[in-house]
C-alpha positions in Angstrom: 0.0 0.0 0.0 2.8 2.4 1.0 6.3 2.3 -0.4 9.1 4.6 0.9 12.2 5.7 -1.0 15.0 7.6 0.7 17.6 9.8 -1.0 20.1 12.5 -0.1 22.7 10.5 1.8 26.4 11.0 1.2 29.8 11.8 2.6 30.3 15.1 4.4 32.9 16.6 6.8 32.1 17.2 10.4 30.1 20.4 10.7 28.5 20.0 7.3 24.9 19.5 6.3 22.7 17.1 4.4 19.0 16.9 3.6 17.4 13.5 3.4 14.2 12.9 1.5 11.6 10.2 1.9 9.2 9.9 -1.0 6.0 7.9 -0.4 4.2 6.0 -3.2 0.9 7.4 -1.9 -0.4 10.4 0.0 1.3 10.8 3.3 -2.0 12.0 4.7 -2.8 8.3 5.1 -0.1 7.8 7.6 -0.4 8.3 11.4 3.3 8.7 12.0 6.4 9.2 9.8 9.9 9.5 10.9 13.6 8.6 10.6 15.6 5.9 12.2 19.3 5.2 11.9 21.6 2.2 12.5 25.3 2.5 12.9 27.7 -0.5 12.5 27.5 -2.9 15.4 24.5 -1.0 16.9 20.7 -1.4 16.9 18.4 0.8 15.0 17.5 3.9 16.9 14.9 6.6 16.5 16.1 10.0 15.2 12.9 12.0 14.6 9.2 11.5 14.2 6.2 13.5 13.0 2.6 12.7 13.6 -0.3 13.4 11.2 -1.2 16.3 13.4 2.3 17.8 13.1 3.7 17.0 16.4 7.5 16.2 16.3 9.9 14.4 18.5 13.7 14.2 18.3 16.4 12.0 19.9 18.3 14.0 22.5 21.5 13.5 20.4 20.1 15.4 17.4 17.9 18.1 19.1 18.8 21.6 17.8 20.7 20.1 14.8 18.1 18.0 12.9 14.7 19.1 11.6 11.9 16.9 10.3 9.4 18.4 7.9 6.8 17.3 5.3 5.5 18.5 2.0 2.1 17.0 1.3 1.9 18.1 -2.3 5.0 15.9 -3.1 4.2 13.1 -0.6 7.6 13.6 0.9 9.1 13.9 4.3 12.5 15.5 4.9 15.2 15.4 7.5 17.5 18.4 7.5 20.7 17.6 9.2 23.0 20.4 10.3 26.2 20.5 12.3 26.9 16.9 11.5 29.2 14.9 13.7 31.1 11.7 13.1 28.7 10.0 15.6 25.9 10.7 13.1 27.4 8.2 10.7 24.8 5.5 10.0 22.3 4.1 7.6 19.2 6.3 7.8 15.8 4.7 7.3 12.5 6.3 6.6 9.6 4.9 8.6 5.8 5.2 8.3 2.8 3.8 10.2 -0.6 3.8 8.6 -3.7 1.6 8.4 -2.3 -0.7 11.0 1.0 -1.4 9.2 4.6 -0.5 9.5 6.6 0.6 6.5 10.3 1.0 6.0 12.5 2.4 3.3 15.6 0.6 2.1 18.0 3.1 3.8 20.5 5.7 2.7 24.1 5.9 4.0 25.3 9.0 5.8 29.0 9.2 6.5 30.5 12.1 8.4 34.3 12.4 8.4 36.3 13.9 11.2 
């Protein structure tokens, strides 16, 4: 029903910025929650940021003040603006959505921050 496709990952130096995009196959109005998770080598997947249908947002403490989640309904896309990147942010970033009682995941996009 819903397919997610991430893009925008890459290699940046510490202090740099990246914007990740998550394009949904259908209207994101049909989702209750959308967000971003990340998984670093040797670690479990962790929540980075979420946004509810009503617009409420939550962020991991480690990214507060640096990352911003947003949405563009007309393009069925959710974004993650990442500023002041740190080497600790290096991970595969996954887009997530929940809607109609189902969880959906993107395939992931690699973000690498060099020191």
